[in-house]
C-alpha positions in Angstrom: -53.7 38.2 54.1 -52.7 37.5 50.5 -56.1 38.0 48.7 -58.2 41.1 49.0 -61.8 41.4 47.8 -63.3 44.9 47.5 -66.3 45.2 49.7 -65.5 42.1 51.8 -61.9 42.4 53.1 -61.0 45.9 51.9 -62.8 49.0 50.7 -62.6 50.2 47.0 -60.7 53.5 47.8 -58.0 51.8 49.9 -57.6 49.0 47.3 -57.1 51.6 44.5 -54.6 53.6 46.5 -52.6 50.5 47.5 -52.6 49.4 43.8 -51.3 52.8 42.8 -48.4 52.5 45.2 -47.6 49.0 44.1 -48.5 47.3 47.3 -51.4 45.4 45.7 -51.7 43.9 42.2 -55.2 43.8 40.6 -56.1 40.4 39.2 -59.6 41.3 37.9 -62.1 43.9 38.9 -62.5 43.8 42.7 -59.8 41.1 43.3 -56.3 42.0 44.5 -53.2 40.2 45.7 -50.3 41.4 47.7 -47.3 42.4 45.5 -44.9 40.1 47.4 -47.3 37.2 47.7 -47.2 33.9 45.8 -50.1 34.9 43.6 -50.5 31.5 42.0 -50.8 29.8 45.4 -53.1 32.5 46.8 -55.5 32.3 43.8 -55.7 28.5 44.0 -56.0 28.5 47.8 -58.9 30.9 47.6 -60.4 29.7 44.3 -63.9 29.0 45.6 -64.1 32.3 47.5 -63.0 34.2 44.4 -65.5 32.4 42.2 -68.3 33.1 44.7 -67.2 36.8 44.9 -67.3 37.2 41.1 -70.4 35.0 40.5 -72.5 35.2 43.8 -75.6 33.5 42.3 -73.7 30.6 40.8 -73.0 27.2 42.5 -70.2 24.7 42.3 -71.0 21.9 39.9 -69.5 18.9 38.1 -66.1 17.8 39.4 -65.8 20.9 41.6 -69.0 19.9 43.5 -67.2 16.6 44.3 -63.8 18.0 45.1 -65.1 21.3 46.6 -62.0 22.8 45.0 -60.5 23.2 41.5 -59.6 20.1 39.5 -55.9 19.1 39.4 -55.4 21.0 36.1 -56.7 24.3 37.7 -60.3 24.4 36.5 -63.2 25.4 38.9 -66.6 24.4 37.5 -69.7 26.4 38.4 -73.2 26.8 37.0 -75.1 30.1 36.7 -77.0 32.3 34.4 -74.8 31.9 31.3 -71.8 30.2 29.7 -68.6 32.1 30.3 -65.1 31.6 31.7 -62.6 33.7 33.6 -58.9 32.9 33.8 -56.7 34.0 36.7 -53.1 32.8 36.3 -53.3 29.0 36.6 -57.0 29.1 37.7 -59.8 28.9 35.2 -63.4 29.5 36.4 -65.6 27.7 33.9 -69.3 28.5 34.2 -72.1 26.8 32.2 -75.7 27.7 32.1 -77.6 26.1 35.0 -80.7 24.0 34.3 -84.1 25.7 35.0 -84.8 23.7 38.1 -81.4 22.9 39.7 -81.1 20.7 42.8 -78.5 22.2 45.1 -77.2 21.7 48.6 -75.0 23.8 50.9 -71.4 23.1 51.6 -68.7 24.7 53.8 -65.4 25.7 52.3 -62.4 26.7 54.4 -59.5 28.8 53.4 -57.0 31.3 55.0 -59.9 33.8 55.3 -62.1 31.5 57.3 -65.1 29.4 56.4 -67.5 30.1 53.5 -70.9 28.6 52.8 -71.6 28.0 49.1 -74.2 26.2 47.1 -73.2 23.0 45.2 -74.9 20.6 42.9 -76.8 17.9 44.9 -75.5 14.3 44.6 -78.3 13.6 42.1 -77.6 16.6 39.9 -73.8 16.2 39.8 -74.4 12.6 38.7 -76.5 13.9 35.8 -73.9 16.6 35.1 -71.4 13.8 34.5 -73.4 12.6 31.5 -74.0 15.9 29.7 -73.3 15.7 26.0 -70.2 17.5 24.6 -69.8 19.3 27.9 -66.5 20.4 29.5 -68.2 20.0 32.8 -68.9 16.3 32.0 -65.5 15.6 30.6 -63.9 16.8 33.9 -65.7 14.0 35.8 -63.5 11.0 35.8 -64.8 7.4 35.8 -63.6 7.1 39.3 -65.7 10.1 40.3 -68.8 8.6 38.6 -68.3 5.4 40.5 -68.0 7.2 43.8 -71.1 9.2 43.1 -73.0 6.0 42.2 -71.9 4.3 45.4 -72.9 7.4 47.5 -76.4 7.4 45.8 -76.9 3.7 46.2 -76.1 4.1 49.9 -78.8 6.8 50.1 -81.6 5.2 48.0 -80.9 1.5 48.6 -80.4 0.1 45.1 -79.3 1.1 41.6 -82.9 1.0 40.3 -84.0 3.3 43.1 -81.2 5.7 42.3 -82.2 5.6 38.6 -85.8 6.5 39.5 -84.6 9.4 41.7 -82.2 10.7 39.1 -85.0 10.4 36.4 -87.3 12.6 38.5 -84.7 15.4 38.4 -83.8 14.8 34.7 -87.5 15.2 33.7 -87.9 18.5 35.6 -85.0 19.9 33.6 -85.6 18.1 30.3 -82.3 16.3 30.6 -83.6 13.2 29.0 -80.4 12.0 27.3 -78.5 12.6 30.5 -81.1 10.6 32.4 -80.8 7.7 29.9 -77.0 7.7 30.1 -77.0 7.8 33.9 -79.5 4.9 34.1 -77.4 2.8 31.7 -74.4 3.4 33.9 -76.3 2.5 37.1 -77.8 -0.7 35.7 -74.8 -2.0 33.8 -73.4 -5.3 35.1 -69.6 -5.2 34.8 -67.8 -8.4 33.9 -70.5 -10.0 31.7 -68.8 -9.1 28.5 -65.6 -7.6 27.4 -65.9 -4.6 25.0 -64.1 -4.7 21.8 -61.1 -2.4 21.6 -60.7 0.0 18.7 -57.1 -0.6 17.5 -57.0 3.0 16.2 -57.1 4.2 19.8 -53.8 5.2 21.4 -52.5 7.2 24.3 -49.4 9.4 24.8 -47.5 10.8 27.7 -46.9 14.5 27.8 -43.9 15.6 29.8 -42.4 18.9 30.7 -38.7 19.1 31.5 -38.9 15.3 31.9 -41.8 15.3 34.4 -45.0 13.7 33.2 -47.9 16.2 33.1 -50.6 13.8 32.0 -51.8 11.5 29.4 -53.3 12.4 26.0 -55.7 9.9 24.6 -57.5 9.5 21.3 -60.2 6.9 21.0 -60.5 7.1 17.2 -63.1 9.8 17.5 -62.0 12.5 19.8 -59.2 13.6 22.2 -59.2 13.4 26.0 -56.7 15.0 28.3 -56.0 13.3 31.7 -53.8 15.4 33.9 -51.5 13.9 36.5 -51.9 14.6 40.1 -50.7 18.2 40.7 -46.9 18.0 40.8 -46.2 20.9 38.5 -47.9 24.2 37.5 -50.8 23.8 35.0 -49.7 24.1 31.4 -52.3 22.0 29.6 -56.0 22.5 29.8 -58.9 20.7 28.1 -61.2 23.6 27.4 -63.3 22.1 24.7 -64.3 18.5 25.2 -63.1 16.2 22.5 -60.6 18.7 21.0 -56.9 18.8 21.3 -55.9 21.2 24.1 -54.9 24.6 22.7 -51.4 24.4 24.3 -50.6 21.1 22.6 -52.0 22.4 19.2 -49.8 25.5 19.4 -46.7 23.2 19.4 -47.6 21.3 16.2 -45.9 22.0 12.9 -47.6 24.3 10.3 -46.7 25.8 7.0 -43.6 24.5 5.3 -42.8 21.8 8.0 -46.4 20.5 8.0 -46.1 20.1 4.2 -42.8 18.2 4.2 -43.8 15.9 7.0 -46.9 14.7 5.0 -48.8 14.1 8.2 -52.5 13.5 7.7 -53.8 15.1 10.9 -53.1 15.9 14.5 -53.0 12.2 15.4 -50.4 11.5 12.8 -48.3 14.5 13.9 -48.3 13.6 17.6 -47.4 10.0 17.0 -44.5 10.8 14.8 -42.8 13.5 16.7 -41.4 13.5 20.2 -39.7 16.8 21.0 -41.3 20.2 20.9 -40.7 23.8 22.0 -41.2 24.8 25.6 -39.3 21.7 26.8 -42.3 19.5 26.0 -41.9 15.8 25.0 -44.8 13.7 23.8 -43.9 10.0 23.8 -45.5 6.6 24.1 -43.5 5.3 27.1 -41.2 6.4 29.9 -38.4 4.6 28.2 -38.7 6.8 25.2 -38.8 9.9 27.5 -35.6 8.9 29.3 -33.7 8.5 26.0 -34.3 12.1 24.8 -31.6 14.7 25.2 -32.2 17.6 27.6 -32.4 21.0 26.1 -30.0 23.2 28.1 -28.0 26.1 26.7 -24.3 25.4 27.4 -22.7 27.6 24.7 -24.2 31.1 24.2 -24.3 32.4 20.7 -22.6 35.6 21.9 -19.4 33.7 22.4 -19.2 33.1 18.6 -20.7 36.4 17.3 -18.8 39.4 16.0 -20.7 42.5 14.8 -23.7 40.5 13.8 -21.7 37.7 12.1 -21.6 34.1 13.3 -17.9 33.2 13.8 -18.3 29.5 14.6 -18.4 26.6 12.2 -21.7 25.8 10.4 -22.0 22.0 10.1 -25.8 21.7 9.5 -27.8 20.9 6.3 -26.5 22.5 3.1 -27.2 22.4 -0.6 -26.1 19.2 -2.1 -23.7 18.8 -5.0 -26.2 17.1 -7.4 -29.3 19.2 -7.6 -30.3 18.8 -4.0 -31.7 22.0 -2.4 -31.2 23.1 1.2 -34.9 22.7 1.6 -34.8 19.1 0.7 -31.9 18.4 3.1 -33.7 20.3 5.9 -36.8 18.2 5.2 -34.7 15.0 5.5 -33.8 16.0 9.1 -37.5 15.7 10.1 -37.7 12.0 9.1 -36.2 11.3 12.5 -38.8 11.3 15.2 -36.1 12.7 17.6 -35.8 15.9 15.6 -37.7 18.7 17.5 -40.9 19.9 15.8 -41.3 23.7 15.2 -44.4 25.7 14.6 -44.6 28.7 12.2 -44.9 28.9 8.5 -41.3 30.0 7.8 -38.6 27.4 6.8 -36.5 26.8 9.9 -34.5 24.0 11.6 -33.6 23.1 15.2 -29.8 23.3 15.8 -27.3 22.7 18.6 -24.3 24.9 19.3 -21.3 23.0 20.7 -18.6 24.3 23.0 -16.2 24.5 20.1 -18.6 26.8 18.1 -19.8 24.1 15.8 -23.5 24.4 14.8 -25.1 21.1 14.0 -28.6 19.7 13.5 -30.3 18.9 16.8 -31.4 15.4 15.8 -30.0 13.7 18.9 -28.4 16.8 20.4 -29.8 19.5 22.8 -32.0 21.9 20.8 -30.5 25.3 21.7 -30.7 27.4 18.5 -33.0 27.9 15.5 -31.7 28.2 12.0 -33.7 30.4 9.6 -32.4 30.0 6.0 -33.3 32.1 3.0 -36.7 32.0 1.6 -37.8 31.6 -2.1 -39.9 33.5 -4.6 -38.8 37.0 -3.6 -38.2 36.2 0.1 -34.4 35.5 -0.3 -33.5 38.4 2.0 -35.9 37.3 4.8 -33.0 36.4 7.2 -31.3 39.8 6.6 -34.6 41.7 7.2 -35.3 39.8 10.4 -31.8 40.5 11.7 -32.3 44.2 11.1 -35.7 44.2 12.9 -34.3 42.3 15.9 -31.6 45.0 16.1 -34.2 47.7 16.0 -36.0 45.9 18.8 -32.8 45.7 20.8 -32.3 49.5 20.3 -35.9 50.2 21.4 -35.3 48.4 24.7 -37.1 45.1 24.2 -35.7 41.8 25.5 -34.3 40.2 22.3 -32.6 36.8 22.0 -29.1 36.6 20.6 -29.0 36.4 16.8 -26.4 36.4 14.1 -26.2 36.0 10.3 -24.3 33.0 9.0 -22.2 32.8 5.9 -23.6 29.6 4.4 -21.7 27.1 2.3 -22.1 26.3 -1.4 -22.7 29.9 -2.4 -26.1 30.0 -0.5 -27.4 33.4 0.7 -26.9 34.2 4.4 -29.1 32.5 7.1 -30.1 33.7 10.5 -29.4 31.8 13.7 -31.4 32.7 16.8 -30.8 31.6 20.4 -33.7 29.9 22.2 -34.9 31.8 25.3 -37.3 29.2 26.6 -34.6 26.8 27.8 -32.4 26.7 30.9 -29.1 28.5 30.7 -26.4 26.1 32.1 -26.3 23.1 34.3 -26.9 25.1 37.4 -30.1 26.6 36.2 -32.9 24.6 37.9 -35.8 26.6 36.6 -38.6 25.1 34.4 -39.6 27.2 31.5 -42.5 27.2 29.0 -43.6 29.5 26.2 -47.4 30.0 25.7 -48.5 31.9 22.6 -51.6 34.0 22.5 -53.6 31.5 20.4 -53.2 29.1 23.3 -53.8 31.8 26.0 -57.0 32.9 24.2 -58.0 29.3 23.5 -58.0 29.8 19.7 -56.8 27.3 17.0 -53.7 28.2 15.0 -55.9 29.0 12.0 -57.4 31.9 14.0 -54.0 33.6 14.6 -55.0 36.7 12.7 -58.5 37.0 14.3 -57.6 38.7 17.5 -57.1 42.4 18.5 -54.5 44.0 20.8 -57.4 44.9 23.2 -58.4 41.2 23.4 -54.8 40.3 24.1 -54.6 42.8 26.9 -57.7 41.2 28.5 -56.1 37.8 28.3 -52.7 39.0 29.6 -53.8 40.9 32.7 -55.0 38.0 34.8 -52.0 35.8 33.8 -49.0 38.1 34.2 -47.1 38.3 37.5 -46.4 41.9 36.6 -49.5 43.0 34.6 -48.9 46.7 34.5 -45.4 46.3 33.1 -46.5 43.7 30.6 -49.4 45.9 29.4 -46.7 48.6 28.7 -44.7 46.0 26.8 -47.8 45.0 24.8 -48.5 48.6 23.9 -44.8 49.1 22.8 -44.8 45.9 20.8 -47.9 47.0 18.9 -46.4 50.4 18.3 -43.1 48.9 17.2 -44.9 46.6 14.8 -46.5 49.6 13.1 -43.4 51.6 13.0 -41.3 48.9 11.3 -44.3 47.8 9.1 -44.5 44.3 10.5 -47.7 42.9 9.0 -47.2 39.5 10.6 -47.3 40.2 14.3 -50.1 37.7 14.9 -51.2 35.8 17.9 -48.6 33.0 17.5 -45.8 35.5 17.2 -46.6 37.0 20.7 -46.3 34.9 23.8 -45.9 34.8 27.6 -42.8 33.2 29.0 -43.6 31.2 32.2 -41.0 30.1 34.7 -41.1 28.2 38.0 -38.4 27.7 40.5 -37.0 24.2 41.3 -39.5 22.3 43.4 -42.2 24.9 43.3 -45.7 23.9 42.2 -46.8 27.3 40.9 -45.3 29.7 38.4 -43.0 32.2 40.0 -42.9 34.4 36.9 -45.3 34.8 33.9 -44.0 37.7 31.8 -44.3 38.9 28.2 -41.8 36.9 26.1 -38.8 38.4 24.3 -39.2 39.7 20.8 -39.2 37.1 18.0 -40.2 36.7 14.4 -40.2 40.4 13.8 -40.0 41.3 10.1 -40.7 44.4 7.9 -43.1 42.6 5.6 -43.8 45.6 3.3 -40.4 45.2 1.5 -41.3 41.8 0.0 -43.1 41.1 -3.3 -46.9 41.0 -3.0 -47.2 42.6 0.4 -46.2 46.1 -0.3 -49.6 47.3 1.1 -49.5 45.0 4.1 -51.7 45.9 7.0 -51.2 45.1 10.7 -52.0 41.5 11.5 -54.0 42.5 14.6 -56.3 45.4 14.8 -56.2 48.1 17.5 -58.7 50.8 18.0 -60.7 49.0 15.3 -58.0 49.7 12.6 -55.2 47.8 11.0 -53.7 50.6 8.7 -53.2 54.3 8.6 -52.6 54.4 12.3 -51.8 57.7 14.1 -50.6 58.5 17.6 -54.3 59.2 18.5 -55.1 55.5 17.7 -52.4 54.3 20.1 -53.6 56.7 22.8 -57.1 55.3 22.3 -55.6 51.8 22.7 -53.9 52.9 25.9 -57.3 54.0 27.4 -58.9 50.7 26.3 -56.3 48.5 28.0 -55.9 50.6 31.1 -52.4 51.9 30.4 -52.0 55.4 32.0 -51.8 58.2 29.5 -48.4 59.3 30.7 -46.9 55.9 30.1 -48.5 55.8 26.6 -47.1 59.3 25.7 -43.7 58.3 27.0 -43.7 55.1 24.9 -44.7 57.0 21.7 -41.9 59.5 22.2 -39.2 57.0 23.3 -39.9 54.2 20.7 -40.0 56.7 17.8 -36.8 58.5 18.9 -34.8 55.3 19.5 -35.8 53.9 16.1 -34.7 57.1 14.3 -31.4 57.0 16.2 -30.8 53.4 15.3 -31.9 53.8 11.7 -29.2 56.4 11.2 -26.4 54.1 12.2 -27.6 50.5 11.7 -25.3 48.6 9.2 -25.3 45.0 8.0 -22.3 42.8 8.9 -19.5 43.3 6.4 -19.9 40.0 4.6 -23.5 40.7 3.9 -23.2 44.4 3.3 -21.0 43.8 0.2 -24.0 42.5 -1.7 -25.9 45.1 -3.7 -29.2 43.3 -3.2 -28.7 43.1 0.6 -27.8 46.8 0.7 -30.9 47.7 -1.3 -33.1 45.7 1.1 -31.5 47.3 4.1 -32.2 50.8 2.6 -35.8 49.9 1.9 -36.3 48.9 5.6 -34.5 52.0 6.9 -36.6 54.2 4.6 -39.9 52.8 5.9 -38.9 52.9 9.5 -37.6 56.4 9.2 -40.7 57.7 7.6 -43.1 56.1 10.1 -41.0 57.0 13.2 -40.7 60.6 12.0 -44.5 60.9 11.8 -44.7 59.7 15.4 -41.9 61.9 16.8 -43.4 64.1 19.5 
């Protein structure tokens, strides 16, 4: 038995004891899975049973009333007392408010635990649900499903007009007048009499992951629609708000500097002009375009060309021109090519490819394996140096940190930072498929809301997704502590993510874990942000944090007090030890300005870590 439900298949005391010993993993309150089970498969295989357990008075509705199962993209639709949603790994239970006088019927669902009787929307009601306005429940019902429902109702009532009369009776009872009108138009329409005019602004794009098509993204000139493929891969993309670009796709789009230099008017423009994105995602118009794109696989590790923090290979990427051309202008010119991978984040950065001979080139038509972060402007010239220091601090603390090195740039430019991608396969023999999902996407928030979350809200979104939730809650706690101790005021929801991996041929994620550390910077050393606060609040605060605030955070997210105490002691001690010995690479350390910036970072970290030493 892979799934356990407290009060039905196991008692609460036994479930708690087995979870304490690690034999069971809690997904949500009252729902557990065996530690060695394929949790993704178990959840999807028992989706209706889990939904019925969590929401016993709700009934299956919309597409799920037709399928008696989740949709291909992992959504299970129910109707009940209120609007709410619950996400468990690749399953999302989407509940909307039921009408005052629903028409339901009983259905039998079978799974590994036996048969279960549940209420579902009646054929008349699910047909009306397909025409609800601006409703995720309605958008999940495909045209094919609508037609099948119509055929079924006509068989029952005898004619389209008789169906319309029966549907109108239910619509009036629930004051679903617009839904009744739309359903009647659909029933009485005579196909083939006239051909509708086509909006030439409409278009559709294929979304592929590791070369496999996940679905089709359409825009009709007014709104977006996501049409997933039949389930051949784990669910990455979900349409959670009808008409809007799915959050996972939005999280891939350029922002900040890159959005400015691309001069793209909107999401439509951005998606039609770019093809390659992070997380091994390609968005193209045709299969021919998809086949022509290079595959992002790490062949040459950065460590092979790094010595004491310095890149020892040959930099052959964009540089400052001889005649008043800036590095920024030359970087911008890279992105005129549709094949150049698009990057999110406000910082200036460029996709690069590291060859077997140690040559680092722009990844225009090459595998995208590394990210170049050049110097900033207006007081942020030392940004690559500060980020390198913070990544080294993270390594010392014990976080998983990607390989990184400082590059001596040509034409007298300040050093740049090169960071190795951790969301791509490592070598030709690596058959995994990988994806990175940031917490804006996980929490279904737009990129503009990346500063609006809290650490507690992140923990709530993390627990049902992670394949090792207790370990990842500990990492989240340590990451929040680390951000405070290094004075990182930019640890927002797009700078924190989950790394998803699936084995070759599998249809479910085999690992969903907290992603390695990236974009960590001591922001307080830069002009204008000397009083920078935490980007995300914890325990209701974003400044003047104490050990007690972090212990309160631990209680809120369900992290045992002993683990929280150990983290406070360990992180502070390791930072102090690292701060006492951390030096810049020789070619950087010769600069007085670089040494000054290093000393500022060390001073802040030492002061804060000392205050937390226990």
